[in-house]
SELOKOL-631511 format. One record per atom (N, C-alpha, C, O): atom name; x, y, z. Coordinates in steps of 0.2 Angstrom, whole numbers. Layout:
<pts>
 atom    px    py    pz
   CA     X     Y     Z
...
</pts>
This chain:
<pts>
 atom    px    py    pz
    N     1    61   -17
   CA    -3    62   -25
    C    -9    67   -21
    O   -14    69   -25
    N    -9    69   -18
   CA   -14    75   -16
    C   -10    81   -17
    O   -12    86   -20
    N    -4    82   -15
   CA     0    88   -16
    C     2    87   -24
    O     4    92   -27
    N     3    81   -29
   CA     5    82   -35
    C    -3    85   -39
    O    -2    89   -44
    N    -9    83   -36
   CA   -17    86   -39
    C   -16    93   -38
    O   -16    97   -43
    N   -15    95   -32
   CA   -16   102   -31
    C   -11   106   -36
    O   -14   110   -40
    N    -3   105   -36
   CA     0   107   -39
    C    -1   109   -48
    O     1   113   -51
    N    -5   104   -49
   CA    -6   102   -55
    C   -12   109   -58
    O   -14   111   -64
    N   -14   111   -52
   CA   -20   115   -53
    C   -27   115   -53
    O   -32   119   -53
    N   -27   107   -52
   CA   -34   104   -50
    C   -37   106   -44
    O   -33   108   -40
    N   -44   105   -44
   CA   -48   106   -40
    C   -50    99   -34
    O   -54    94   -35
    N   -46   101   -28
   CA   -46    93   -23
    C   -52    94   -17
    O   -53    99   -14
    N   -54    86   -17
   CA   -59    87   -12
    C   -55    80    -9
    O   -53    75   -12
    N   -55    81    -2
   CA   -53    75     1
    C   -56    74     8
    O   -56    78    13
    N   -59    67     9
   CA   -61    65    15
    C   -55    62    21
    O   -50    59    21
    N   -57    65    25
   CA   -50    62    31
    C   -55    61    38
    O   -60    65    39
    N   -52    57    42
   CA   -57    54    47
    C   -55    62    54
    O   -50    65    55
    N   -61    62    57
   CA   -59    68    63
    C   -53    68    67
    O   -49    72    69
    N   -52    61    67
   CA   -44    63    72
    C   -37    63    65
    O   -31    62    65
    N   -40    64    61
   CA   -31    65    55
    C   -29    72    56
    O   -33    77    56
    N   -22    71    58
   CA   -18    77    57
    C   -18    81    50
    O   -15    78    46
    N   -20    86    47
   CA   -22    89    42
    C   -16    93    42
    O   -15    95    36
    N   -12    94    47
   CA    -6   100    45
    C    -2    99    40
    O    -1   104    37
    N     1    94    38
   CA     7    92    33
    C     4    95    27
    O     7    96    22
    N    -2    97    27
   CA    -6    99    21
    C    -9   105    21
    O   -14   107    17
    N    -7   107    26
   CA   -10   116    28
    C    -9   122    22
    O   -12   127    21
    N    -4   119    18
   CA    -2   124    12
    C    -6   122     7
    O    -4   125     1
    N   -10   119     6
   CA   -13   117     0
    C   -19   118     0
    O   -22   118     6
    N   -23   120    -6
   CA   -31   123    -7
    C   -34   117    -6
    O   -37   116   -12
    N   -36   112    -3
   CA   -40   107    -2
    C   -47   109     1
    O   -48   113     5
    N   -52   105    -2
   CA   -60   105     3
    C   -60   100     7
    O   -61    95     4
    N   -59    99    12
   CA   -60    96    16
    C   -65    93    18
    O   -69    97    20
    N   -68    86    19
   CA   -73    83    21
    C   -72    79    27
    O   -70    73    26
    N   -74    80    34
   CA   -72    75    40
    C   -77    71    42
    O   -82    73    44
    N   -75    63    43
   CA   -78    59    44
    C   -75    53    42
    O   -70    53    39
    N   -80    47    42
   CA   -77    41    39
    C   -78    39    31
    O   -83    42    28
    N   -75    36    28
   CA   -74    35    21
    C   -81    30    21
    O   -84    29    15
    N   -83    27    25
   CA   -90    23    25
    C   -96    26    25
    O  -101    24    23
    N   -97    32    29
   CA  -102    38    30
    C  -105    39    24
    O  -102    42    20
    N  -113    37    22
   CA  -115    39    15
    C  -116    46    15
    O  -116    48     9
    N  -116    49    19
   CA  -118    57    20
    C  -113    60    17
    O  -113    63    11
    N  -106    58    23
   CA  -100    62    19
    C   -98    61    14
    O   -97    66    10
    N   -98    55    11
   CA   -97    53     4
    C  -100    56    -1
    O   -97    58    -5
    N  -106    56     0
   CA  -110    59    -5
    C  -110    67    -7
    O  -112    69   -12
    N  -108    71     0
   CA  -105    77    -1
    C   -99    78    -5
    O   -97    82    -9
    N   -95    74    -2
   CA   -88    76    -4
    C   -86    74   -14
    O   -81    76   -17
    N   -91    69   -16
   CA   -90    67   -20
    C   -96    70   -27
    O   -96    68   -33
    N   -99    75   -25
   CA  -105    78   -29
    C  -101    81   -35
    O   -97    85   -35
    N  -103    79   -40
   CA   -98    83   -47
    C   -93    81   -48
    O   -90    84   -53
    N   -89    77   -44
   CA   -81    77   -46
    C   -82    72   -51
    O   -87    69   -53
    N   -75    73   -54
   CA   -74    70   -61
    C   -68    63   -59
    O   -67    60   -64
    N   -65    62   -56
   CA   -62    56   -52
    C   -62    56   -46
    O   -61    61   -42
    N   -62    50   -43
   CA   -61    48   -39
    C   -54    43   -39
    O   -52    39   -43
    N   -51    44   -31
   CA   -45    40   -29
    C   -46    38   -23
    O   -47    41   -18
    N   -47    31   -24
   CA   -50    27   -16
    C   -45    23   -13
    O   -44    17   -13
    N   -40    29   -10
   CA   -34    25    -5
    C   -36    23     1
    O   -31    21     4
    N   -41    24     4
   CA   -41    24    11
    C   -41    17    12
    O   -43    12     9
    N   -36    16    19
   CA   -36     8    20
    C   -36     8    30
    O   -34    13    33
    N   -38     3    32
   CA   -35     1    39
    C   -30    -3    38
    O   -29    -7    33
    N   -25    -2    43
   CA   -20    -4    43
    C   -18    -6    51
    O   -22    -4    55
    N   -13   -12    52
   CA   -12   -15    58
    C   -12   -10    63
    O    -8    -5    63
    N   -16   -11    68
   CA   -13    -6    74
    C   -19   -10    81
    O   -24   -13    80
    N   -17    -7    86
   CA   -21   -11    93
    C   -28    -7    93
    O   -30    -2    92
    N   -32   -13    94
   CA   -38   -10    96
    C   -44   -10    88
    O   -49    -8    88
    N   -41   -12    83
   CA   -44   -11    78
    C   -48   -19    77
    O   -45   -24    76
    N   -56   -19    76
   CA   -58   -24    74
    C   -58   -27    67
    O   -56   -23    62
    N   -62   -34    67
   CA   -61   -35    59
    C   -66   -31    57
    O   -65   -28    51
    N   -72   -30    59
   CA   -78   -26    58
    C   -75   -18    54
    O   -78   -15    49
    N   -70   -15    57
   CA   -67    -9    53
    C   -64   -10    49
    O   -65    -5    44
    N   -61   -15    47
   CA   -56   -19    41
    C   -62   -18    35
    O   -62   -13    31
    N   -68   -23    36
   CA   -74   -21    33
    C   -77   -15    29
    O   -78   -14    23
    N   -78   -11    35
   CA   -80    -4    34
    C   -77    -1    29
    O   -79     0    24
    N   -69     0    31
   CA   -66     4    28
    C   -64     2    19
    O   -64     6    14
    N   -63    -5    19
   CA   -60    -7    12
    C   -67    -7     9
    O   -68    -4     3
    N   -72   -12    12
   CA   -77   -13     7
    C   -83    -8     7
    O   -85    -5     2
    N   -85    -6    15
   CA   -93    -3    13
    C   -89     4    11
    O   -92     8     8
    N   -83     6    13
   CA   -80    13     9
    C   -80    14     4
    O   -81    20     1
    N   -78     8     0
   CA   -77     6    -9
    C   -85     8   -11
    O   -86    12   -16
    N   -89     5    -9
   CA   -96     4   -12
    C   -99    11   -11
    O  -103    13   -16
    N   -98    14    -5
   CA  -102    21    -4
    C   -97    27   -11
    O  -100    31   -13
    N   -92    26   -11
   CA   -88    29   -16
    C   -91    29   -22
    O   -92    34   -26
    N   -91    22   -23
   CA   -95    21   -30
    C  -100    22   -31
    O  -101    26   -36
    N  -105    21   -28
   CA  -112    22   -28
    C  -112    30   -27
    O  -117    32   -30
    N  -109    35   -25
   CA  -110    42   -26
    C  -108    44   -32
    O  -111    49   -34
    N  -104    41   -37
   CA  -103    43   -43
    C  -106    41   -48
    O  -103    43   -53
    N  -111    36   -48
   CA  -115    32   -54
    C  -119    36   -56
    O  -124    37   -53
    N  -119    38   -62
   CA  -126    42   -64
    C  -122    50   -66
    O  -125    55   -69
    N  -117    50   -65
   CA  -113    58   -64
    C  -112    58   -72
    O  -108    54   -74
    N  -114    61   -77
   CA  -112    62   -83
    C  -103    65   -85
    O  -100    63   -90
    N  -101    69   -78
   CA   -95    70   -81
    C   -89    66   -76
    O   -83    67   -76
    N   -93    63   -74
   CA   -86    58   -71
    C   -82    53   -75
    O   -84    49   -80
    N   -76    53   -73
   CA   -72    50   -79
    C   -68    44   -77
    O   -67    39   -80
    N   -65    44   -71
   CA   -62    37   -70
    C   -62    35   -60
    O   -62    39   -56
    N   -63    29   -60
   CA   -64    28   -51
    C   -57    24   -53
    O   -56    20   -57
    N   -52    27   -48
   CA   -45    23   -46
    C   -45    20   -41
    O   -45    23   -35
    N   -45    14   -41
   CA   -47    10   -35
    C   -40     7   -32
    O   -36     3   -36
    N   -37     8   -24
   CA   -31     6   -23
    C   -32     0   -20
    O   -35     0   -15
    N   -29    -6   -23
   CA   -31   -12   -19
    C   -23   -14   -17
    O   -19    -9   -17
    N   -22   -20   -16
   CA   -15   -20   -14
    C   -11   -28   -17
    O   -15   -33   -17
    N    -5   -29   -18
   CA    -1   -35   -20
    C    -4   -41   -16
    O    -4   -47   -18
    N    -5   -38    -7
   CA    -6   -43    -4
    C   -12   -47    -4
    O   -12   -52    -1
    N   -17   -47    -9
   CA   -22   -50   -10
    C   -20   -56   -13
    O   -23   -61   -12
    N   -13   -56   -16
   CA   -10   -65   -18
    C    -8   -67   -14
    O    -8   -74   -15
    N    -4   -65    -7
   CA    -2   -66     0
    C     5   -71    -5
    O     7   -70   -11
    N     6   -75    -1
   CA    14   -78    -4
    C    13   -80   -11
    O     7   -82   -13
    N    18   -79   -15
   CA    19   -82   -22
    C    24   -87   -22
    O    30   -87   -21
    N    20   -92   -24
   CA    23  -100   -24
    C    26  -100   -31
    O    31  -104   -32
    N    23   -97   -35
   CA    28   -98   -42
    C    30   -91   -45
    O    27   -90   -50
    N    34   -87   -42
   CA    35   -81   -46
    C    39   -81   -52
    O    42   -86   -54
    N    37   -74   -55
   CA    35   -69   -53
    C    28   -69   -55
    O    26   -71   -61
    N    23   -67   -52
   CA    17   -67   -52
    C    13   -61   -54
    O    14   -55   -51
    N     9   -62   -60
   CA     7   -53   -63
    C    -1   -54   -60
    O    -2   -57   -55
    N    -6   -50   -64
   CA   -11   -47   -64
    C   -17   -54   -63
    O   -23   -53   -60
    N   -15   -58   -66
   CA   -19   -66   -67
    C   -17   -71   -62
    O   -18   -77   -62
    N   -13   -68   -56
   CA   -10   -74   -51
    C   -17   -75   -47
    O   -20   -70   -47
    N   -19   -80   -45
   CA   -24   -82   -40
    C   -24   -77   -34
    O   -19   -74   -32
    N   -29   -76   -31
   CA   -31   -72   -25
    C   -29   -78   -20
    O   -31   -83   -21
    N   -26   -76   -14
   CA   -24   -82    -8
    C   -25   -78    -3
    O   -21   -80     1
    N   -30   -72     0
   CA   -28   -69     4
    C   -27   -72    13
    O   -32   -76    14
    N   -23   -71    17
   CA   -23   -74    23
    C   -24   -71    29
    O   -23   -74    34
    N   -25   -65    29
   CA   -27   -63    35
    C   -33   -55    33
    O   -34   -52    27
    N   -35   -52    39
   CA   -41   -50    36
    C   -40   -42    33
    O   -45   -40    29
    N   -36   -39    33
   CA   -32   -35    29
    C   -34   -38    21
    O   -39   -36    18
    N   -29   -42    19
   CA   -29   -46    13
    C   -35   -47    10
    O   -36   -45     4
    N   -40   -50    15
   CA   -46   -52    14
    C   -50   -49    11
    O   -52   -51     5
    N   -53   -42    16
   CA   -56   -36    14
    C   -53   -34     9
    O   -57   -34     4
    N   -48   -32     7
   CA   -45   -28     1
    C   -47   -32    -5
    O   -48   -29   -10
    N   -47   -39    -5
   CA   -48   -43   -10
    C   -57   -43   -12
    O   -59   -42   -18
    N   -59   -43    -7
   CA   -67   -43    -7
    C   -69   -35   -10
    O   -73   -35   -14
    N   -67   -30    -8
   CA   -67   -24   -10
    C   -64   -23   -18
    O   -66   -18   -21
    N   -60   -27   -22
   CA   -57   -27   -27
    C   -61   -30   -32
    O   -62   -27   -37
    N   -65   -36   -29
   CA   -68   -39   -33
    C   -73   -36   -33
    O   -75   -38   -39
    N   -78   -32   -30
   CA   -84   -30   -29
    C   -84   -23   -34
    O   -89   -22   -37
    N   -77   -19   -33
   CA   -78   -13   -38
    C   -77   -15   -45
    O   -79   -11   -50
    N   -74   -21   -47
   CA   -73   -22   -54
    C   -81   -26   -57
    O   -84   -26   -62
    N   -84   -29   -51
   CA   -88   -31   -55
    C   -95   -26   -55
    O   -98   -28   -60
    N   -97   -21   -50
   CA  -100   -15   -49
    C   -99   -10   -56
    O  -103    -7   -59
    N   -92   -10   -57
   CA   -92    -5   -62
    C   -93    -9   -69
    O   -96    -6   -73
    N   -93   -14   -71
   CA   -93   -17   -77
    C  -102   -17   -76
    O  -105   -15   -81
    N  -104   -19   -71
   CA  -111   -18   -72
    C  -115   -13   -72
    O  -120   -12   -75
    N  -112    -7   -68
   CA  -117    -1   -71
    C  -112     4   -76
    O  -114    10   -77
    N  -107     1   -79
   CA  -104     6   -85
    C   -99    11   -82
    O   -98    16   -85
    N   -95    10   -77
   CA   -91    14   -72
    C   -84    14   -74
    O   -80     9   -74
    N   -82    18   -76
   CA   -76    19   -80
    C   -69    19   -74
    O   -68    24   -71
    N   -66    13   -73
   CA   -61    12   -67
    C   -56     9   -69
    O   -56     5   -73
    N   -50    10   -64
   CA   -43     7   -65
    C   -41     4   -58
    O   -41     8   -54
    N   -39    -2   -56
   CA   -37    -5   -51
    C   -30    -5   -51
    O   -27    -7   -56
    N   -27    -2   -46
   CA   -19    -3   -46
    C   -17    -6   -38
    O   -19    -4   -33
    N   -14   -12   -39
   CA   -11   -15   -34
    C    -4   -12   -33
    O     1   -14   -37
    N    -3    -9   -27
   CA     3    -8   -26
    C     9   -12   -24
    O     8   -18   -22
    N    12   -11   -25
   CA    19   -16   -19
    C    21   -15   -13
    O    18   -10   -12
    N    25   -16    -9
   CA    27   -11    -3
    C    29    -6    -3
    O    35    -5    -5
    N    27    -2     0
   CA    29     7    -3
    C    33     9     2
    O    32     9     8
    N    39    12     0
   CA    44    15     3
    C    45    24     2
    O    43    26    -3
    N    48    28     7
   CA    49    34     6
    C    50    37    12
    O    49    34    18
    N    53    44    12
   CA    54    47    18
    C    51    47    22
    O    55    47    27
    N    43    48    23
   CA    39    49    27
    C    36    42    30
    O    34    42    36
    N    36    36    26
   CA    35    30    29
    C    37    27    35
    O    42    30    37
    N    34    22    38
   CA    36    21    44
    C    35    13    43
    O    38    10    47
    N    31    10    39
   CA    30     2    39
    C    36    -2    39
    O    37    -7    43
    N    41     1    35
   CA    48    -3    34
    C    55     0    39
    O    60    -2    39
    N    52     4    42
   CA    56     8    49
    C    60     4    52
    O    66     5    53
    N    57    -3    55
   CA    60    -7    58
    C    65   -11    56
    O    70   -13    59
    N    63   -13    48
   CA    69   -15    45
    C    75   -11    43
    O    81   -14    44
    N    73    -5    41
   CA    80     0    39
    C    82     2    48
    O    88     3    49
    N    79     1    52
   CA    84     2    58
    C    89    -4    60
    O    95    -3    61
    N    87   -10    59
   CA    90   -16    61
    C    97   -17    56
    O   101   -21    59
    N    96   -14    49
   CA   100   -15    44
    C   105    -9    46
    O   111   -10    45
    N   103    -4    47
   CA   107     3    47
    C   112     0    53
    O   118     1    54
    N   109    -4    58
   CA   115    -5    63
    C   120   -10    62
    O   124   -11    66
    N   120   -14    55
   CA   124   -18    53
    C   124   -24    54
    O   129   -28    52
    N   117   -27    57
   CA   116   -34    58
    C   110   -34    57
    O   107   -30    60
    N   107   -39    53
   CA   101   -41    48
    C   100   -47    51
    O   103   -52    49
    N    94   -48    55
   CA    93   -55    57
    C    86   -57    52
    O    81   -54    51
    N    87   -63    49
   CA    81   -64    45
    C    78   -73    47
    O    81   -76    51
    N    73   -73    45
   CA    70   -80    48
    C    70   -85    41
    O    69   -84    35
    N    71   -91    45
   CA    73   -95    38
    C    78   -96    35
    O    82   -92    36
    N    80  -101    30
   CA    86  -101    27
    C    84   -99    21
    O    89   -98    18
    N    78   -98    17
   CA    77   -97    10
    C    78   -90     8
    O    75   -86    12
    N    80   -88     4
   CA    82   -83     1
    C    74   -80    -2
    O    71   -83    -6
    N    71   -75     1
   CA    65   -73     1
    C    66   -66    -4
    O    71   -63    -4
    N    60   -65    -9
   CA    62   -60   -15
    C    55   -55   -11
    O    50   -57    -8
    N    56   -49   -12
   CA    52   -44   -10
    C    51   -38   -15
    O    56   -35   -18
    N    45   -35   -15
   CA    45   -30   -21
    C    40   -23   -19
    O    35   -22   -16
    N    45   -19   -22
   CA    45   -12   -20
    C    42    -7   -24
    O    42    -8   -30
    N    40     0   -21
   CA    38     5   -25
    C    39    11   -22
    O    37    12   -16
    N    42    16   -24
   CA    44    22   -21
    C    38    26   -20
    O    34    26   -24
    N    36    29   -15
   CA    30    34   -13
    C    28    38   -21
    O    23    38   -24
    N    35    40   -23
   CA    34    46   -28
    C    30    42   -36
    O    27    44   -41
    N    32    38   -35
   CA    33    32   -43
    C    24    32   -40
    O    20    35   -43
    N    22    28   -36
   CA    17    24   -35
    C    10    32   -36
    O     5    31   -39
    N    12    39   -34
   CA     8    43   -34
    C     7    45   -42
    O     2    47   -44
    N    13    45   -46
   CA    13    46   -53
    C     9    42   -57
    O     6    44   -62
    N     9    35   -54
   CA     6    29   -58
    C    -2    32   -57
    O    -6    33   -61
    N    -3    32   -50
   CA   -11    34   -48
    C   -14    37   -53
    O   -19    35   -56
    N    -9    45   -55
   CA   -14    50   -58
    C   -12    47   -66
    O   -14    49   -71
    N    -9    43   -67
   CA    -8    41   -74
    C   -13    38   -75
    O   -16    40   -80
    N   -17    32   -72
   CA   -21    29   -72
    C   -28    32   -73
    O   -33    29   -76
    N   -28    37   -69
   CA   -34    42   -71
    C   -35    45   -78
    O   -40    47   -80
    N   -28    44   -81
   CA   -29    48   -87
    C   -28    44   -94
    O   -30    46   -99
    N   -24    38   -93
   CA   -23    35   -98
    C   -27    31  -102
    O   -30    26   -99
    N   -28    32  -108
   CA   -34    28  -111
    C   -33    21  -110
    O   -39    18  -109
    N   -27    18  -110
   CA   -26    11  -109
    C   -28     7  -103
    O   -30     2  -103
    N   -28    13   -98
   CA   -29     9   -92
    C   -36     8   -89
    O   -38     6   -84
    N   -41    10   -93
   CA   -48     9   -91
    C   -50     1   -91
    O   -48    -3   -95
    N   -53     1   -85
   CA   -55    -7   -86
    C   -49   -13   -83
    O   -50   -19   -81
    N   -44   -10   -83
   CA   -38   -15   -81
    C   -35   -14   -75
    O   -36    -9   -72
    N   -33   -19   -73
   CA   -28   -20   -66
    C   -21   -20   -68
    O   -18   -23   -73
    N   -18   -16   -64
   CA    -9   -15   -64
    C    -6   -17   -56
    O    -7   -15   -50
    N    -2   -22   -57
   CA     4   -22   -52
    C     7   -15   -53
    O     9   -13   -59
    N     8   -13   -46
   CA    13    -6   -47
    C    18    -7   -43
    O    17    -6   -37
    N    24   -11   -46
   CA    31   -11   -42
    C    37   -10   -47
    O    36   -10   -53
    N    44    -9   -44
   CA    49    -8   -48
    C    48   -13   -54
    O    44   -17   -55
    N    54   -11   -57
   CA    56   -18   -63
    C    57   -25   -61
    O    54   -29   -64
    N    60   -25   -55
   CA    64   -31   -53
    C    60   -30   -44
    O    59   -25   -41
    N    60   -38   -42
   CA    60   -38   -33
    C    67   -39   -31
    O    72   -39   -36
    N    68   -39   -26
   CA    74   -38   -23
    C    74   -43   -17
    O    69   -45   -15
    N    79   -45   -14
   CA    80   -49    -9
    C    82   -45    -1
    O    84   -39    -1
    N    80   -47     4
   CA    80   -42    10
    C    89   -43    11
    O    92   -39    15
    N    91   -47     9
   CA   100   -46    11
    C   101   -41     7
    O   103   -37    11
    N    99   -40     0
   CA   102   -34    -4
    C    97   -28    -3
    O    99   -23    -6
    N    93   -29     1
   CA    90   -24     4
    C    95   -19    10
    O    96   -13    10
    N    96   -25    14
   CA    98   -23    20
    C   106   -19    18
    O   108   -13    19
    N   109   -25    13
   CA   116   -20     9
    C   117   -13     7
    O   122    -9     7
    N   111   -13     5
   CA   110    -7     2
    C   109     0     7
    O   112     6     7
    N   104    -3    13
   CA   103     1    19
    C   111     4    22
    O   113     9    23
    N   114    -3    24
   CA   119    -3    28
    C   125     4    23
    O   127     9    25
    N   124     1    17
   CA   130     7    12
    C   128    13    13
    O   133    17    15
    N   121    16    13
   CA   117    23    14
    C   119    26    20
    O   119    32    20
    N   122    22    24
   CA   123    25    31
    C   130    26    33
    O   132    29    38
    N   135    21    29
   CA   142    20    30
    C   142    13    35
    O   147    13    39
    N   139    10    34
   CA   141     2    38
    C   143    -3    33
    O   142    -2    27
    N   145    -9    35
   CA   144   -16    32
    C   139   -20    36
    O   138   -18    41
    N   136   -25    32
   CA   131   -28    35
    C   133   -36    35
    O   136   -40    31
    N   130   -38    42
   CA   131   -46    43
    C   125   -47    43
    O   120   -44    45
    N   124   -54    41
   CA   117   -57    41
    C   117   -62    45
    O   120   -67    44
    N   111   -63    51
   CA   110   -69    56
    C   103   -73    54
    O    97   -70    54
    N   105   -79    52
   CA    97   -82    51
    C    95   -87    59
    O    99   -90    63
    N    89   -87    59
   CA    86   -91    65
    C    80   -94    61
    O    78   -92    56
    N    78   -99    65
   CA    72  -103    63
    C    66   -99    62
    O    66   -95    67
    N    62   -99    59
   CA    55   -96    57
    C    50   -97    63
    O    47   -92    66
    N    50  -104    65
   CA    43  -107    68
    C    42  -105    75
    O    36  -102    76
    N    46  -105    79
   CA    47  -102    86
    C    45   -95    86
    O    40   -93    90
    N    48   -91    82
   CA    45   -84    80
    C    37   -83    78
    O    33   -79    80
    N    36   -86    74
   CA    29   -87    73
    C    24   -88    78
    O    19   -84    79
    N    26   -94    84
   CA    23   -95    89
    C    23   -90    95
    O    19   -88    99
    N    28   -88    94
   CA    29   -81    98
    C    24   -76    96
    O    19   -73   100
    N    26   -75    91
   CA    21   -68    88
    C    13   -69    90
    O    10   -64    91
    N    10   -75    89
   CA     3   -79    89
    C     3   -77    96
    O    -1   -72    97
    N     5   -80   102
   CA     6   -79   108
    C     4   -71   111
    O     0   -69   115
    N     8   -67   107
   CA     9   -60   109
    C     2   -56   107
    O     0   -51   110
    N    -2   -59   100
   CA    -7   -56    98
    C   -13   -57   104
    O   -17   -53   106
    N   -12   -65   104
   CA   -19   -66   109
    C   -18   -62   117
    O   -23   -60   120
    N   -12   -62   119
   CA   -12   -59   125
    C   -14   -52   126
    O   -17   -49   131
    N   -11   -48   119
   CA   -13   -41   120
    C   -19   -39   118
    O   -22   -34   121
    N   -23   -43   113
   CA   -29   -42   110
    C   -35   -38   115
    O   -38   -33   115
    N   -36   -44   121
   CA   -41   -42   126
    C   -41   -35   128
    O   -46   -31   129
    N   -33   -33   129
   CA   -32   -25   134
    C   -32   -20   127
    O   -31   -14   128
    N   -34   -23   121
   CA   -33   -18   117
    C   -26   -14   115
    O   -25    -9   112
    N   -21   -19   117
   CA   -12   -14   118
    C   -10   -19   110
    O   -13   -23   106
    N    -5   -15   109
   CA     0   -16   103
    C     4   -20   104
    O     9   -18   107
    N     4   -26   101
   CA     9   -32   102
    C    16   -31   100
    O    17   -30    94
    N    19   -31   103
   CA    27   -31   101
    C    29   -35    97
    O    35   -35    95
    N    25   -41    94
   CA    26   -45    88
    C    21   -46    84
    O    16   -46    87
    N    20   -47    78
   CA    13   -48    76
    C    17   -53    72
    O    23   -54    71
    N     9   -56    68
   CA    12   -64    64
    C    12   -62    57
    O    16   -64    52
    N     8   -56    56
   CA    10   -52    51
    C    17   -49    48
    O    20   -48    43
    N    20   -48    54
   CA    27   -44    53
    C    32   -50    51
    O    37   -50    48
    N    29   -56    55
   CA    35   -61    54
    C    34   -65    49
    O    39   -69    47
    N    29   -65    45
   CA    26   -67    39
    C    30   -62    32
    O    32   -65    27
    N    31   -55    35
   CA    35   -53    31
    C    43   -55    28
    O    45   -54    23
    N    45   -60    32
   CA    51   -62    30
    C    52   -69    29
    O    57   -72    28
    N    45   -72    27
   CA    45   -79    26
    C    41   -80    18
    O    42   -85    15
    N    36   -74    16
   CA    33   -75    11
    C    36   -71     5
    O    38   -65     6
    N    37   -75    -1
   CA    39   -72    -5
    C    34   -68    -9
    O    28   -69   -10
    N    37   -62   -11
   CA    32   -56   -14
    C    37   -55   -21
    O    41   -50   -20
    N    37   -58   -26
   CA    42   -56   -31
    C    35   -55   -38
    O    31   -59   -38
    N    35   -51   -41
   CA    30   -48   -45
    C    32   -46   -52
    O    38   -44   -53
    N    27   -48   -60
   CA    30   -47   -64
    C    26   -40   -65
    O    21   -39   -62
    N    28   -34   -69
   CA    26   -28   -67
    C    25   -25   -75
    O    24   -20   -77
    N    27   -30   -79
   CA    28   -30   -87
    C    23   -25   -91
    O    24   -22   -96
    N    16   -26   -87
   CA    10   -25   -90
    C    10   -15   -87
    O     8   -10   -90
    N    12   -14   -82
   CA    13    -7   -81
    C    16    -3   -85
    O    14     2   -88
    N    23    -6   -87
   CA    28    -4   -90
    C    25    -3   -98
    O    25     2  -101
    N    23    -8  -101
   CA    22    -8  -108
    C    14    -6  -109
    O    13    -4  -114
    N     9    -6  -106
   CA     2    -4  -107
    C     1     3  -105
    O    -3     6  -109
    N     5     8   -99
   CA     5    14   -98
    C    10    16   -98
    O    10    21   -95
    N    18    15  -101
   CA    23    18  -102
    C    26    21   -98
    O    29    27   -99
    N    26    17   -91
   CA    28    20   -84
    C    34    18   -83
    O    34    12   -83
    N    39    20   -82
   CA    46    19   -78
    C    47    22   -71
    O    46    28   -69
    N    48    18   -68
   CA    49    22   -60
    C    55    25   -61
    O    59    24   -65
    N    54    32   -57
   CA    60    37   -55
    C    65    32   -52
    O    71    30   -55
    N    62    30   -46
   CA    67    27   -41
    C    67    20   -42
    O    62    17   -41
    N    73    16   -44
   CA    73    10   -43
    C    77     8   -37
    O    80    12   -34
    N    77     2   -35
   CA    78    -1   -29
    C    85     4   -25
    O    85     6   -19
    N    91     4   -31
   CA    94     6   -25
    C    94    14   -22
    O    95    17   -17
    N    92    16   -27
   CA    90    24   -26
    C    84    26   -23
    O    84    32   -21
    N    79    21   -22
   CA    73    23   -18
    C    76    20   -11
    O    77    24    -7
    N    78    14    -9
   CA    79    12    -3
    C    84    17     1
    O    83    20     6
    N    92    19    -4
   CA    96    24    -1
    C    94    31     2
    O    96    34     7
    N    88    34    -3
   CA    86    40    -3
    C    81    39     6
    O    81    43    10
    N    78    34     7
   CA    75    33    11
    C    76    32    18
    O    73    34    23
    N    84    28    17
   CA    87    27    24
    C    91    34    25
    O    91    37    31
    N    94    37    19
   CA    96    44    23
    C    91    48    25
    O    92    50    31
    N    85    49    22
   CA    80    53    26
    C    76    51    32
    O    73    55    35
    N    76    43    35
   CA    75    42    41
    C    80    44    46
    O    78    46    52
    N    89    44    44
   CA    94    47    47
    C    92    53    48
    O    92    55    54
    N    91    58    42
   CA    91    63    43
    C    86    66    49
    O    88    71    53
    N    79    63    50
   CA    75    64    54
    C    75    61    62
    O    70    60    65
    N    80    61    63
   CA    82    55    68
    C    78    50    71
    O    76    50    76
    N    76    47    65
   CA    73    40    66
    C    77    35    68
    O    76    31    73
    N    83    35    64
   CA    88    30    66
    C    94    30    65
    O    97    26    67
</pts>
């Protein structure tokens, strides 16, 4: 998204942690502000006089991250950014990136934007808290805003789904449980396009949009597409989920005191057992956006990119 904004000729400012590697964006004319997104001084300097804010910062699963970090990045970071632009007469829109994870498991698919929140881990809980806060704050303070809840993001530089891709690329996909689970995807290119559209489309102001492809996809279908992309046939093996959940809980409890990255997360196990099927009609009808990458094209492109990078 940052690259798209610069390529469009806009003046771009960005906040990055001191530990962030900025080398992939070295060729772009960006004014960097180094520090935390919840540091009021850093945020005020970065947001001074801006017309748009894209709040995309997130804390994700990593060893040694405490619950307080999720709250600081998601909730306090959102608060500092919103407070910094209130009263700016030139400000046009605050685009807040939430997550479909605020809905967690979908009992009655497909879920739309009004489906109840039911977060079940610290990431989802703090993302939900941040979204509720910005919606209330923006309406109270007359701050123009849009909320985007992205589905699972795929793309050539993404690593979140890499283990799944690696498993399918070997031709043997191990799934938990015996129910067919639906999953919802969005290619990073499409997500960036939607974020920019959300900042400029008149119909987006004050609205919430689930950002995903036109239809969900099963893990079996995902695996088959990945296997085809690398010239293999897929075999699916199913195992009971309960013992794996127990093993994941033990791994997390044993590793946490030492700050180690657990080899198995409960969240990773939940990936295979929770239904994530959404209705993206509002995105298409209100904003008129049709994804460039459908499931087949996006998964195939990502799989080929992984192989070219030597990741699988």
